[in-house]
C-alpha positions in Angstrom: 9.0 10.8 -8.0 11.7 13.2 -9.2 10.9 14.9 -12.4 7.5 13.2 -12.6 5.5 16.3 -13.3 7.8 17.3 -16.1 7.6 13.8 -17.5 3.8 14.0 -17.5 4.0 17.2 -19.6 6.5 15.6 -21.9 4.2 12.6 -22.3 1.3 14.9 -23.0 3.1 16.5 -25.8 4.3 13.2 -27.2 0.7 11.8 -27.2 -0.5 14.5 -29.6 2.3 13.8 -32.0 2.3 11.2 -34.7 1.9 7.8 -33.1 3.1 8.9 -29.7 6.1 7.4 -27.9 7.0 3.8 -28.4 7.0 1.4 -25.5 9.5 -1.4 -25.5 7.8 -4.7 -24.3 9.2 -6.2 -21.1 8.9 -9.9 -20.6 8.3 -9.5 -16.9 5.1 -7.5 -17.6 3.2 -10.1 -19.7 2.1 -12.5 -17.0 1.2 -9.6 -14.6 -1.0 -7.8 -17.0 -2.7 -10.9 -18.5 -3.7 -12.2 -15.1 -4.1 -9.1 -12.9 -7.6 -8.3 -14.1 -9.0 -11.6 -12.9 -7.9 -10.8 -9.3 -10.8 -8.4 -9.0 -13.0 -8.2 -12.0 -13.9 -11.9 -12.1 -14.8 -12.3 -8.4 -17.5 -11.0 -6.3 -16.7 -8.3 -3.8 -14.6 -9.3 -0.8 -17.0 -7.3 1.3 -19.9 -9.5 0.0 -18.5 -12.8 1.2 -19.5 -13.6 4.8 -17.0 -15.3 7.1 -19.4 -18.2 7.5 -19.6 -18.7 3.7 -15.8 -18.6 3.4 -15.4 -21.1 6.2 -17.9 -23.4 4.5 -16.0 -23.2 1.3 -12.7 -24.1 3.0 -14.3 -27.0 5.0 -15.8 -28.3 1.8 -12.4 -28.3 0.1 -10.9 -30.0 3.2 -13.3 -32.9 2.7 -11.5 -33.9 -0.6 -9.2 -36.9 -0.4 -5.8 -35.4 -0.8 -2.6 -37.0 -2.1 0.4 -35.5 -3.7 -0.6 -36.6 -7.2 -4.0 -35.0 -7.0 -2.5 -31.6 -6.1 -1.1 -31.3 -9.6 -4.5 -30.5 -11.0 -5.9 -28.5 -8.1 -6.4 -24.7 -8.0 -7.6 -22.0 -5.6 -8.8 -23.0 -2.2 -8.7 -26.7 -3.0 -5.0 -26.4 -3.6 -4.4 -24.4 -0.4 -6.3 -27.0 1.6 -4.4 -29.9 0.0 -1.0 -28.4 0.5 -1.8 -27.7 4.2 -2.3 -31.4 4.7 1.2 -32.3 3.7 4.3 -32.5 5.9 7.2 -30.2 5.4 9.3 -32.7 3.3 6.3 -33.5 1.0 5.5 -29.8 0.6 9.1 -29.0 -0.3 9.2 -31.8 -2.8 5.9 -30.8 -4.4 6.8 -27.1 -4.7 10.2 -28.0 -6.2 8.6 -30.3 -8.8 5.6 -28.1 -9.6 6.5 -24.5 -9.0 3.8 -23.2 -11.3 1.2 -24.4 -8.9 2.3 -21.7 -6.4 2.5 -19.2 -9.3 -1.1 -19.9 -10.2 -2.4 -19.3 -6.7 -0.6 -16.0 -6.4 -1.7 -14.9 -9.9 -5.4 -15.6 -9.3 -5.8 -16.1 -5.6 -8.9 -17.1 -3.7 -10.8 -14.2 -2.1 -9.2 -12.8 0.9 -12.1 -13.9 3.1 -11.6 -17.5 2.0 -7.8 -17.3 2.6 -8.5 -15.9 6.0 -10.9 -18.7 6.9 -8.4 -21.3 5.6 -5.6 -19.9 7.6 -7.7 -19.7 10.8 -8.7 -23.4 10.5 -5.0 -24.5 10.4 -3.2 -25.6 13.5 0.3 -24.3 14.5 2.1 -27.3 12.9 0.4 -26.8 9.5 1.1 -23.0 9.6 4.8 -23.7 10.4 5.1 -26.3 7.7 3.7 -24.0 5.0 5.9 -21.1 6.2 9.0 -23.3 6.0 8.3 -25.0 2.7 6.4 -22.3 0.8 7.4 -18.9 2.2 6.7 -17.1 -1.1 3.1 -18.4 -1.0 2.4 -17.6 2.7 4.2 -14.3 2.5 2.2 -12.9 -0.4 -1.3 -14.3 0.1 -3.8 -11.6 1.0 -5.9 -12.8 3.9 -3.0 -14.3 5.9 -2.2 -12.1 9.0 0.5 -9.6 8.1 2.9 -10.6 11.0 2.9 -14.2 9.7 3.3 -13.0 6.1 6.4 -11.0 7.2 8.0 -14.0 8.8 7.5 -16.0 5.6 8.7 -13.1 3.4 11.9 -12.5 5.4 12.7 -16.2 4.9 11.9 -15.9 1.2 14.1 -12.7 1.1 17.1 -14.5 2.6 16.7 -17.6 0.5 16.2 -15.6 -2.8 19.2 -13.3 -2.1 21.5 -16.3 -1.4 20.3 -18.1 -4.5 20.8 -15.0 -6.7 24.4 -14.6 -5.4 25.1 -18.3 -6.0 24.0 -17.8 -9.7 26.3 -14.8 -10.0 29.3 -16.7 -8.5 28.6 -19.9 -10.4 29.1 -21.1 -14.0 26.1 -19.3 -15.4 25.4 -17.6 -18.7 25.7 -13.8 -19.1 21.9 -13.6 -19.3 21.5 -15.6 -16.1 24.0 -13.5 -14.3 22.4 -10.3 -15.5 19.0 -11.4 -14.3 20.5 -12.5 -10.9 22.2 -9.2 -10.5 18.9 -7.4 -11.0 17.3 -9.5 -8.3 20.2 -8.9 -5.9 19.7 -5.1 -6.4 16.0 -5.4 -5.7 16.4 -7.7 -2.7 19.2 -5.8 -1.2 17.2 -2.6 -1.4 14.3 -4.3 0.5 16.7 -5.7 3.1 18.1 -2.3 3.7 14.6 -0.7 4.0 13.7 -3.2 6.7 16.2 -1.7 9.1 14.3 0.3 11.6 15.2 4.0 12.2 16.5 5.3 15.5 13.6 5.3 17.8 11.3 4.2 15.0 8.8 1.3 15.0 9.5 -2.3 14.0 9.3 -2.9 10.3 7.8 -6.0 8.7 7.9 -7.3 5.1 4.3 -7.9 4.0 4.8 -8.2 0.3 7.8 -9.4 -1.8 8.0 -10.2 -5.5 11.5 -9.8 -6.9 10.5 -10.6 -10.5 11.1 -7.8 -13.0 11.5 -4.5 -11.3 10.0 -6.0 -8.2 7.0 -5.4 -5.9 7.3 -5.0 -2.1 5.5 -3.5 0.9 7.0 -2.7 4.3 4.8 -2.1 7.3 5.9 0.2 10.2 4.2 -0.7 13.5 1.8 -3.6 13.8 -0.9 -3.6 11.1 -2.5 -6.7 12.7 -3.6 -4.7 15.7 -3.2 -1.0 14.8 -6.3 1.2 15.2 -5.1 3.3 12.2 -3.4 2.0 9.1 -2.1 4.3 6.4 -1.1 3.2 2.9 1.4 5.3 1.1 1.1 4.8 -2.7 3.9 6.4 -4.8 4.1 7.5 -8.4 6.6 7.6 -11.3 10.1 6.1 -10.9 9.3 4.8 -7.4 10.2 1.2 -8.1 11.5 -1.1 -5.4 15.0 -0.5 -6.7 16.2 2.2 -6.0 13.2 3.8 -4.1 12.2 1.3 -1.3 14.5 2.8 1.3 13.3 6.3 0.5 9.6 5.5 0.5 9.9 3.6 3.8 11.5 6.7 5.3 8.5 8.7 4.1 6.3 6.1 5.8 8.4 6.5 9.0 7.8 10.3 8.9 4.0 9.8 8.5 4.1 7.3 11.3 5.9 9.7 13.7 3.6 12.6 12.8 0.5 10.4 13.5 1.9 9.3 16.8 2.6 12.9 17.7 -0.9 14.0 16.7 -2.5 11.2 18.9 -0.3 12.2 21.9 -1.2 15.9 21.5 -4.9 15.2 20.8 -5.0 13.1 24.0 -3.9 16.0 26.1 -5.5 18.8 24.1 -8.9 20.5 25.0 -11.9 19.1 23.1 -12.8 20.7 19.9 -15.8 23.0 19.7 -17.7 23.9 16.5 -17.8 27.4 15.2 -20.8 29.1 13.7 -19.4 28.2 10.3 -19.4 24.5 11.2 -15.6 24.3 11.5 -13.8 22.7 14.4 -12.0 25.1 16.7 -9.4 24.2 19.4 -7.8 26.6 21.8 -4.0 26.6 21.1 -2.0 24.8 23.7 0.0 28.0 24.3 -3.1 29.7 25.5 -4.0 27.0 28.0 -0.8 26.5 29.8 -0.5 22.9 28.5 2.9 21.2 28.3 2.3 21.2 24.5 3.4 24.9 24.2 6.7 24.0 22.5 4.9 21.8 20.0 3.7 18.2 19.8 5.3 15.8 22.3 7.8 13.2 21.3 6.4 10.5 19.0 7.3 7.9 21.6 4.7 9.3 24.0 2.2 6.8 25.2 -1.2 7.0 23.5 -4.3 4.9 23.8 -4.5 4.3 20.1 -1.9 2.7 17.8 -0.7 3.4 14.3 0.8 1.5 11.4 1.9 2.8 8.1 2.6 0.8 5.0 5.2 1.8 2.4 3.5 0.1 -0.6 5.3 -0.3 -3.9 3.0 -3.1 -4.9 2.9 -2.3 -8.6 5.4 -1.6 -11.3 5.5 2.2 -11.3 6.0 3.9 -14.6 9.1 5.6 -15.9 9.4 8.7 -18.1 8.6 6.6 -21.2 5.5 4.9 -19.8 3.9 7.4 -17.5 1.5 8.7 -20.1 -0.4 5.4 -20.2 -2.9 3.9 -17.8 -1.9 0.2 -17.9 0.4 0.5 -14.9 -2.4 2.2 -13.0 -5.0 -0.5 -13.9 -2.6 -3.3 -12.8 -1.7 -1.4 -9.6 -5.3 -0.7 -8.7 -6.1 -4.4 -8.8 -3.1 -5.2 -6.6 -4.0 -2.4 -4.2 -7.6 -3.5 -3.9 -6.6 -7.1 -3.0 -4.1 -5.7 -0.4 -6.9 -3.7 1.3 -9.2 -6.8 1.1 -6.5 -8.9 2.8 -6.3 -6.5 5.7 -10.0 -6.2 6.1 -10.4 -10.0 6.0 -7.5 -10.9 8.4 -8.7 -8.3 10.9 -12.2 -9.7 11.1 -14.5 -7.9 13.6 -11.6 -5.7 14.7 -11.5 -3.3 11.8 -8.9 -0.5 11.6 -9.4 3.0 10.2 -7.6 2.7 6.8 -6.4 5.8 5.1 -4.6 6.1 1.8 -1.9 8.8 1.0 -1.3 8.8 -2.7 1.2 10.9 -4.7 1.1 11.8 -8.4 0.6 8.7 -10.6 0.0 6.8 -7.3 -3.2 8.9 -7.0 -4.4 7.6 -10.4 -3.8 4.1 -9.1 -5.7 4.7 -5.9 -8.6 6.5 -7.5 -9.1 3.6 -9.9 -8.9 1.1 -7.0 -11.5 2.9 -5.0 -13.8 3.4 -8.1 -13.8 -0.4 -8.6 -15.8 -0.6 -5.4 -14.8 -4.0 -3.9 -13.2 -2.5 -0.7 -14.0 0.7 1.2 -11.3 2.8 3.0 -12.0 5.4 5.6 -10.0 8.3 4.1 -8.2 9.2 1.0 -5.6 12.0 0.5 -4.2 12.6 -3.0 -1.4 15.1 -3.6 0.3 16.2 -6.8 -2.4 14.3 -8.8 -2.5 14.2 -12.6 -6.1 13.0 -12.3 -8.0 9.9 -13.3 -11.0 8.7 -15.3 -13.3 8.9 -12.2 -15.3 12.1 -12.5 -16.4 12.7 -8.9 -15.6 11.9 -5.3 -19.0 10.2 -4.7 -18.0 7.5 -7.2 -15.2 6.4 -4.7 -15.6 3.8 -2.0 -14.4 6.2 0.7 -16.4 6.5 4.0 -18.2 9.7 4.8 -16.8 11.6 1.8 -13.4 11.7 3.4 -11.6 12.6 0.1 -8.9 15.3 0.3 -6.8 16.9 -2.5 -3.6 18.9 -2.0 -2.3 21.2 -4.7 1.0 22.9 -4.1 2.2 26.1 -5.9 4.6 25.4 -8.8 3.4 21.8 -9.1 2.6 21.4 -12.9 0.9 18.0 -12.4 -2.1 19.4 -10.4 -5.0 20.8 -12.3 -3.7 19.1 -15.5 -6.5 16.5 -15.6 -4.0 14.5 -17.7 -5.9 11.2 -17.1 -9.4 12.6 -17.6 -10.4 14.6 -14.5 -9.0 16.9 -11.9 -9.8 15.7 -8.4 -8.9 19.2 -7.1 -11.6 20.9 -9.2 -14.6 22.1 -7.1 -17.0 20.0 -9.3 -15.2 16.9 -8.2 -16.5 17.2 -4.7 -13.3 16.5 -2.7 -12.2 18.6 0.2 -9.2 21.0 -0.2 -6.1 20.0 1.8 -4.0 22.9 3.2 -0.4 22.7 1.9 0.7 26.4 1.7 1.6 26.8 5.4 -0.6 27.5 8.4 -0.8 27.6 12.2 -1.4 24.3 14.0 -4.8 24.8 15.8 -3.7 22.6 18.7 -0.1 23.8 19.4 -0.1 27.2 17.9 3.1 26.3 16.0 3.7 27.3 12.4 3.6 24.6 9.8 5.6 25.1 6.7 4.3 25.3 3.1 5.0 22.9 0.3 6.3 24.0 -3.1 6.5 22.0 -6.3 5.7 18.3 -7.0 7.8 16.6 -4.4 7.4 18.5 -1.2 4.1 17.2 0.2 5.6 14.7 2.7 8.2 17.0 4.2 8.4 16.8 8.1 7.2 20.1 9.7 4.9 20.9 6.7 1.2 21.7 6.9 0.6 19.0 4.2 2.2 16.2 6.2 0.5 17.3 9.4 -2.9 17.4 7.8 -2.3 13.8 6.5 -1.5 12.7 10.0 -4.7 14.3 11.3 -6.8 12.7 8.6 -5.2 9.3 9.0 -6.0 9.3 12.7 -9.6 10.3 12.2 -9.0 13.9 13.2 -10.0 15.4 9.9 -12.0 18.1 11.8 -8.7 19.7 12.7 -7.2 19.6 9.2 -6.7 23.0 7.5 -7.8 23.8 4.0 -6.2 26.0 1.4 -8.1 29.1 2.6 -6.4 29.1 6.1 
C-alpha cells in the first residue's frame, strides 16, 4: 500500500513515454493468467445454477464406475466424486503419482454450487479422508464450508512449511533452495498472521497457495454462520509476504468496529427520518444512555455476528506493474469465485456480504462486480485509481450500496487512471465521509483521514462508516458534506 499513489503517477508518466516500462516475465504468473479466465468466463453464473441441478450433476457423476486407473483421465466434478470414493491410502498414492490432477481441478474448478452439493453428499469418513490425503484441494475449493477449508489448509500449511525447510537443509541445488526459501517466507507470514490478537476473534485459513508470491485469505470470526461478512481487498505491494500480518490486523480493526457498532446500535434509539430523507439519531449523550463515553467494548454481546476476511487472493502489483490491468483481471476472477463459494456453502442462510477495497484493490473489485456472476450487498472503495466500469448501476451491488471515499492529499483519487473515477458525481456512487465528523449515535468525534493510506485507521470517520455500511446500517453513515 505504501507509496502506491506515487507509483500510479509514475506509471502514468511512463505509459506516455516511448514504449512504456518493461515488465520482466515471471514463470509463476503463466499458469495463473492462462487459466484464470476460464474460472468465470466459460461457465454460467453461479447464481443461475439451482441446488437441485447441482446435486443431480454430482449424483450423475457418482454413478460412474470408479477405479484408480480411471481417475487419471477424469476432470471436474467427475474427478471429485471419484476421489471421494477412495480410502486415505489410495488417495495419497493417487495424489503423489498424479499431482497435476489436483492442479487441474483448482485451476478450472467446478461451479461452487456443484462443489457444495458434492461436499454435502459426502459422509464424515469421506470428508476426513479427503482432508487428510488432499488438504490442498479441500482447503482451496470454493463451495466447501470455510471452517472445513481452514482445517485442511492448516494441515497443508504445516506440511508445506516442513517440506520447504527439508529442502533448504538437504542436498539441494541453489535454485531449489532459493525457491524453498521464498516459500518459507510466504508460509511463515501466513502462520504468524493466524495468531489471534488479544481479545480478538478466532482466525481461520480459508485460502492458501504458496506458489510464486503466494495467495492467502484469513477469516476473523466464523464466516460459515456470520450475519455480516466483510471482504478486505488490498492494492499495490500488498502481497502475502510481507503484508499478510498487516492486512489481517486491518481486518481485525474492521471486525472490532463492526462489533462495536452492533452493540451500540442494539442499545441506541431507533433512527428517524429528517425532512431531507436522511437518518437522524439522538446522540447517546443526550439520552442518558451508557454509551455516553463512546461505543461499548467490542466483546459486548450482540444478537448479530460478524466475520471479516483479509483477502490477498491475487498477486498484487508492484511499482513496475501497477500501471497494467492484468493483475486486476486475474484478481477479479479469483474474487468472484470466492464470493460464489460463500454464497453456495451458506445455502438458504445467506449473509450480508460487503467489500472494502483500497486503491488497486478497488479496480479488482469493480471488475469482479461488473462481471456479474455474484452479487454483494455493499461496496466501499477508498483511494481508488478507477476502473473501466463507467457507472455504479453496472455493478452487481444490491440496492445501489456503492460508496466512495476520497481523502485530502490522496493523489490516486480523481485520477481515473484506469478509465473512470468512481468518485465522480456522474458515476452514481454515494460519497463516504472521511474528513472527520461527529458520530450520530454516541456524539463522539471521529477523526479525519489524510493521504492514501489512512482510511482504515481506528477512530476515524472512514473506518466507522465502513463498519456501519458492513452491518447494514448505511443510513447512519456520514457523507463528505457533514
